[in-house]
C-alpha positions as YAML, in Angstrom:
chain: A
units: angstrom
residues:
- id: 1
  name: MET
  ca: [269.07, 120.66, -79.38]
- id: 2
  name: ALA
  ca: [265.85, 119.71, -81.18]
- id: 3
  name: SER
  ca: [267.73, 117.49, -83.65]
- id: 4
  name: ILE
  ca: [269.41, 115.60, -80.80]
- id: 5
  name: LEU
  ca: [266.06, 115.07, -79.07]
- id: 6
  name: GLY
  ca: [264.51, 113.95, -82.34]
- id: 7
  name: ALA
  ca: [267.34, 111.47, -82.85]
- id: 8
  name: MET
  ca: [266.87, 110.04, -79.35]
- id: 9
  name: GLU
  ca: [263.13, 109.64, -79.98]
- id: 10
  name: THR
  ca: [263.86, 107.85, -83.27]
- id: 11
  name: ASP
  ca: [266.28, 105.49, -81.52]
- id: 12
  name: ALA
  ca: [263.66, 104.65, -78.88]
- id: 13
  name: HIS
  ca: [260.93, 104.13, -81.50]
- id: 14
  name: CYS
  ca: [263.17, 101.82, -83.54]
- id: 15
  name: LYS
  ca: [263.84, 99.74, -80.42]
- id: 16
  name: VAL
  ca: [260.11, 99.44, -79.72]
- id: 17
  name: LEU
  ca: [259.44, 98.34, -83.31]
- id: 18
  name: ALA
  ca: [262.31, 95.84, -83.17]
- id: 19
  name: ARG
  ca: [260.90, 94.34, -79.98]
- id: 20
  name: LEU
  ca: [257.29, 94.19, -81.19]
- id: 21
  name: HIS
  ca: [257.91, 93.28, -84.86]
- id: 22
  name: PRO
  ca: [261.31, 91.56, -85.15]
- id: 23
  name: ALA
  ca: [260.37, 89.67, -88.33]
- id: 24
  name: ASP
  ca: [259.99, 92.98, -90.17]
- id: 25
  name: LEU
  ca: [263.72, 93.68, -89.73]
- id: 26
  name: LEU
  ca: [264.93, 90.38, -91.15]
- id: 27
  name: ALA
  ca: [264.94, 91.59, -94.77]
- id: 28
  name: LEU
  ca: [267.24, 94.46, -93.73]
- id: 29
  name: THR
  ca: [269.79, 92.04, -92.25]
- id: 30
  name: GLY
  ca: [269.62, 89.45, -95.03]
- id: 31
  name: ASP
  ca: [267.74, 86.98, -92.82]
- id: 32
  name: GLN
  ca: [264.29, 87.13, -94.45]
- id: 33
  name: ASP
  ca: [264.11, 83.35, -94.87]
- id: 34
  name: ALA
  ca: [265.06, 82.64, -91.24]
- id: 35
  name: GLN
  ca: [262.72, 81.77, -88.38]
- id: 36
  name: ILE
  ca: [263.03, 83.84, -85.19]
- id: 37
  name: LEU
  ca: [263.57, 81.58, -82.19]
- id: 38
  name: SER
  ca: [263.98, 84.39, -79.63]
- id: 39
  name: THR
  ca: [264.87, 88.06, -79.21]
- id: 40
  name: ASN
  ca: [266.85, 89.35, -76.26]
- id: 41
  name: THR
  ca: [268.61, 92.38, -74.89]
- id: 42
  name: VAL
  ca: [272.02, 91.11, -73.82]
- id: 43
  name: GLU
  ca: [274.71, 92.57, -71.56]
- id: 44
  name: LEU
  ca: [278.19, 91.83, -72.84]
- id: 45
  name: CYS
  ca: [280.08, 91.20, -69.60]
- id: 46
  name: ASP
  ca: [283.63, 91.38, -70.98]
- id: 47
  name: VAL
  ca: [283.13, 94.94, -72.21]
- id: 48
  name: ARG
  ca: [280.34, 95.99, -69.82]
- id: 49
  name: ARG
  ca: [278.00, 96.97, -72.60]
- id: 50
  name: THR
  ca: [274.36, 96.17, -73.29]
- id: 51
  name: VAL
  ca: [273.35, 95.65, -76.91]
- id: 52
  name: ASP
  ca: [269.93, 96.68, -78.21]
- id: 53
  name: PHE
  ca: [268.87, 93.22, -79.42]
- id: 54
  name: VAL
  ca: [270.19, 89.77, -80.17]
- id: 55
  name: TYR
  ca: [267.85, 87.69, -82.32]
- id: 56
  name: LYS
  ca: [268.24, 83.93, -82.21]
- id: 57
  name: LEU
  ca: [267.38, 82.71, -85.73]
- id: 58
  name: GLN
  ca: [267.07, 79.44, -87.56]
- id: 59
  name: ARG
  ca: [267.54, 78.93, -91.29]
- id: 60
  name: GLY
  ca: [267.14, 75.29, -92.26]
- id: 61
  name: ASP
  ca: [269.19, 73.28, -89.76]
- id: 62
  name: ASP
  ca: [271.44, 76.23, -88.83]
- id: 63
  name: VAL
  ca: [270.76, 78.19, -85.62]
- id: 64
  name: TYR
  ca: [272.58, 81.52, -85.34]
- id: 65
  name: TYR
  ca: [272.42, 84.95, -83.69]
- id: 66
  name: ARG
  ca: [271.98, 88.38, -85.27]
- id: 67
  name: HIS
  ca: [273.05, 91.50, -83.36]
- id: 68
  name: ILE
  ca: [270.71, 94.48, -83.98]
- id: 69
  name: GLU
  ca: [271.89, 97.91, -82.84]
- id: 70
  name: PHE
  ca: [270.21, 101.31, -83.31]
- id: 71
  name: GLN
  ca: [272.02, 104.64, -83.15]
- id: 72
  name: ALA
  ca: [270.39, 107.98, -82.40]
- id: 73
  name: LYS
  ca: [273.31, 109.84, -83.99]
- id: 74
  name: GLN
  ca: [276.46, 109.09, -85.95]
- id: 75
  name: ASP
  ca: [279.03, 107.20, -83.89]
- id: 76
  name: PRO
  ca: [282.50, 106.62, -85.39]
- id: 77
  name: GLU
  ca: [283.11, 103.72, -82.96]
- id: 78
  name: MET
  ca: [279.97, 101.77, -83.97]
- id: 79
  name: ASN
  ca: [281.81, 99.32, -86.25]
- id: 80
  name: ALA
  ca: [284.38, 98.51, -83.59]
- id: 81
  name: ARG
  ca: [281.67, 97.91, -80.97]
- id: 82
  name: CYS
  ca: [279.55, 95.71, -83.22]
- id: 83
  name: PHE
  ca: [282.19, 93.74, -85.08]
- id: 84
  name: LEU
  ca: [285.51, 93.84, -83.24]
- id: 85
  name: GLY
  ca: [283.84, 93.41, -79.86]
- id: 86
  name: ALA
  ca: [282.19, 90.22, -81.09]
- id: 87
  name: VAL
  ca: [285.47, 88.51, -82.01]
...
């Protein structure tokens, strides 16, 4: 039980850091040279799911969105939620 509680605490701490210091995550997503225009928590209505964060970024003239998701434990459906759900 302690490992599950520790994982949940880690997930919550990562979300706090992502909200307070979004620029620090950009190198992990390959977006280090982008400018953050906004960060949001977004509910995906079609699938009734809320994502952890959506960063609105700008690199040069291109404006785009980066989905940031944290997991407290291994989830075999993570790829499908993040990538297939976005199509």
